[in-house]
C-alpha positions in Angstrom: 10.5 -2.6 10.9 11.4 -1.4 7.5 8.9 -1.5 4.9 9.0 -0.7 0.9 5.7 0.3 0.2 4.7 0.1 -3.8 1.3 0.7 -4.9 -1.4 0.4 -7.9 0.7 -1.6 -10.7 -2.6 -2.4 -12.6 -0.8 -5.6 -14.1 -2.5 -7.6 -16.7 -2.7 -11.2 -17.9 -0.6 -10.1 -21.1 3.0 -9.8 -19.9 3.2 -7.1 -22.8 -0.1 -5.6 -22.1 -0.8 -1.9 -21.6 -3.0 -0.2 -18.9 -4.1 2.8 -19.9 -1.6 2.9 -22.7 1.6 2.1 -20.4 3.7 -1.3 -20.0 2.3 -2.3 -16.4 4.7 -5.1 -15.7 7.5 -3.5 -17.2 7.3 -0.6 -14.8 6.5 -2.4 -12.0 9.9 -4.4 -12.5 11.3 -1.2 -13.3 10.0 0.6 -10.0 11.3 -2.3 -7.8 14.5 -2.5 -9.3 15.1 1.3 -9.0 13.6 1.6 -5.3 15.8 -1.1 -4.1 18.7 0.3 -5.9 18.2 3.6 -3.8 17.7 2.0 -0.6 21.1 0.0 -1.4 22.9 3.1 -2.4 22.0 4.3 1.0 22.9 1.5 2.8 19.3 0.5 3.7 17.4 -2.8 3.1 13.9 -3.8 3.4 12.6 -6.3 5.6 9.4 -6.3 3.7 7.9 -5.5 0.5 4.0 -4.3 0.6 2.1 -3.7 -2.4 -0.9 -1.9 -1.5 -3.7 -2.5 -3.6 -4.9 -2.5 -7.6 -2.2 -5.3 -8.3 -4.1 -6.6 -11.3 -6.2 -4.3 -13.3 -8.2 -7.0 -15.5 -8.6 -9.3 -12.4 -7.2 -12.3 -14.1 -5.3 -15.5 -12.9 -2.8 -14.6 -15.8 -2.1 -10.9 -13.9 -1.8 -12.7 -10.6 0.8 -15.6 -12.2 2.8 -12.5 -13.9 3.1 -11.1 -10.2 4.0 -14.2 -8.6 6.7 -14.9 -11.3 8.0 -11.3 -10.6 8.0 -11.7 -6.7 10.1 -15.0 -7.3 12.7 -13.0 -8.4 13.5 -10.9 -5.1 14.4 -12.6 -1.6 12.0 -10.6 0.3 8.9 -11.3 2.4 6.0 -9.8 0.5 2.4 -8.3 1.7 -0.4 -7.6 -0.7 -3.6 -5.8 -0.6 -6.7 -6.1 -2.6 -8.0 -3.1 -4.3 -11.0 -2.0 -6.2 -9.1 -3.4 -9.4 -8.7 -7.2 -7.9 -10.1 -10.4 -7.3 -9.5 -11.3 -3.7 -10.1 -15.0 -4.2 -7.9 -15.2 -7.1 -5.3 -13.2 -5.7 -5.0 -15.3 -2.4 -5.3 -18.7 -4.7 -2.2 -17.2 -6.9 -0.3 -15.5 -4.2 -1.3 -17.0 -0.9 1.7 -19.4 -0.4 4.2 -16.7 -1.6 3.2 -13.4 0.3 1.0 -12.7 3.3 -2.5 -11.4 1.8 -5.0 -9.2 3.9 -6.6 -9.3 6.1 -3.8 -10.3 8.4 -1.7 -9.1 11.5 1.9 -9.7 11.2 5.2 -9.4 13.1 7.7 -7.1 11.5 10.9 -6.1 12.8 10.5 -4.2 16.0 6.7 -3.7 15.2 3.3 -5.2 13.8 1.8 -4.6 10.8 -2.3 -4.7 10.4 -3.1 -5.4 6.4 -6.9 -4.6 5.9 -8.8 -5.9 2.7 -11.1 -3.2 1.4 -12.3 -4.7 -1.5 -15.8 -4.1 -2.3 -17.5 -5.9 -5.2 -18.5 -4.2 -7.8 -17.6 -0.9 -6.2 -14.6 1.6 -7.0 -14.9 2.7 -3.5 -13.8 0.7 -0.7 -15.4 -1.1 2.7 -14.0 -3.0 5.4 -17.2 -4.2 6.7 -18.4 -5.1 10.2 -16.9 -8.4 10.1 -13.4 -7.4 9.4 -13.5 -4.4 11.7 -14.6 -6.8 14.4 -11.8 -9.0 13.8 -9.3 -6.3 13.8 -10.7 -4.7 17.1 -10.0 -8.1 18.8 -6.8 -8.8 17.3 -5.8 -5.5 18.4 -7.4 -5.5 22.0 -5.3 -4.7 25.2 -4.0 -7.6 26.6 -3.9 -9.4 23.3 -0.5 -11.1 22.0 1.9 -8.3 20.9 -0.7 -5.3 21.9 2.1 -3.1 23.0 4.0 -3.7 20.0 4.2 -0.5 17.7 1.7 -0.7 15.1 1.4 0.2 11.3 -1.7 -0.3 9.2 -2.1 -0.5 5.7 -4.9 -0.3 3.4 -5.7 0.3 0.0 -8.4 3.1 0.0 -7.9 6.0 2.0 -10.0 6.4 5.2 -10.2 10.3 5.0 -10.8 12.8 2.3 -7.6 13.9 0.5 -9.0 17.1 -1.1 -9.9 15.6 -4.4 -13.2 15.5 -5.4 -13.2 12.4 -8.0 -10.8 10.7 -5.2 -12.9 11.6 -2.6 -16.1 10.3 -3.9 -14.2 6.3 -4.0 -12.5 6.3 -0.8 -13.2 4.0 2.2 -16.7 4.1 3.0 -16.3 3.3 6.3 -13.2 5.2 7.3 -14.5 6.8 10.3 -15.1 3.6 11.7 -11.8 2.4 11.0 -10.4 5.4 12.7 -12.6 5.2 15.8 -11.0 1.8 16.1 -7.6 2.9 15.6 -7.4 6.1 17.5 -7.4 4.8 21.0 -4.6 2.3 20.6 -1.5 3.6 22.0 0.5 1.4 19.9 -0.6 3.2 16.5 2.2 4.8 14.8 0.9 5.4 11.3 -1.3 4.3 8.4 -0.4 3.9 4.9 -2.7 3.6 1.6 -2.8 3.7 -2.2 -5.4 4.2 -4.6 -4.8 7.8 -4.9 -1.7 7.7 -7.5 0.0 10.4 -5.8 2.2 11.6 -2.4 -0.2 12.6 0.4 0.4 13.2 3.8 -1.4 14.3 7.1 -1.8 13.5 10.7 -4.0 10.6 11.9 -7.3 12.9 13.2 -6.9 13.2 16.7 -3.6 11.6 16.9 -1.0 14.0 14.7 2.0 12.5 15.6 0.7 9.2 13.7 1.1 10.2 10.0 -1.8 9.3 7.1 0.3 8.6 4.0 -0.6 8.1 0.8 1.7 6.2 -1.9 2.1 7.0 -5.5 1.7 4.1 -8.1 4.3 2.4 -10.3 2.0 2.9 -13.2 1.0 6.6 -13.4 0.6 9.4 -11.4 -2.7 11.7 -10.7 -2.7 15.0 -10.5 -1.2 16.2 -7.3 -3.4 17.3 -4.3 -0.2 18.4 -2.5 3.1 19.6 -3.7 5.4 16.7 -4.5 8.4 17.2 -1.7 11.0 15.9 -4.5 9.6 18.2 -7.1 8.8 15.4 -9.3 4.8 14.8 -9.0 4.8 13.1 -12.4 7.2 10.5 -11.7 6.1 6.8 -10.3 7.3 6.3 -7.1 6.9 4.6 -3.6 7.7 4.9 0.0 10.3 3.7 2.6 9.3 3.4 6.0 11.1 2.8 8.9 9.8 1.8 12.8 12.9 2.4 14.8 14.1 1.1 18.1 12.5 4.2 20.0 9.3 3.2 18.4 8.8 6.3 15.9 7.9 6.0 12.2 10.2 7.9 9.9 9.5 7.7 6.1 10.8 8.9 2.8 9.2 9.4 -0.6 10.9 7.6 -3.6 11.0 8.8 -7.0 12.5 7.1 -10.1 12.2 8.1 -13.8 9.8 5.9 -15.6 10.9 3.8 -18.7 8.6 5.6 -21.2 8.0 8.9 -20.6 5.8 11.3 -18.2 3.2 9.6 -16.4 1.0 12.5 -15.2 -2.5 12.1 -16.4 
């Protein structure tokens, strides 16, 4: 399982539109090109592209059409999460044939990837809800197909506080329920999320060998809670995730120079 994770592009219906003063589509295209170029230079290539939410800031058909056009340019399977800045029905209608849209459980390389939809209508914070949690519990139950395959989970909102008062107030409201569901699973290797526009890393509560990983945004960075391992907290970025044949999840933070100046808010 080799996954390139990008997050929070905040696209708009206008292909030249600027979100928070920044050219969202140009920055996503630039970030995708830079990330793939860095991997190619290292002799690496992804099995799948994951974009972990806040795909379309104005929640428009046009914004998802821009994303669909961009994804046609790359010969990669794609997985998409809805964030608080998304319209899940439009997302699925516009991109459901091109990408796997959360919620879904998919095989990827030597492992499986659980995609969860934390969009909550009318709320910046996230919620999975009892129905989705029950669905995930059934799909991951012992004895189910592929239950023993190493598992990586992806959701837009962080399920735990990250140490930023503003972001912690708009995290996943039923994050504890998700952690309780995942903690007993021997197959769990890690959980990745977006929403926070910065690098963040910790151990899964009760399962410290499985990391919790926050992803930077392709649009702009927020003031960091943790030091950037690359010393570049203001730059856009993504994350490279590799599940080896030994079943261990390894990851690397990616950064690149923005196309239009510093991105730290």
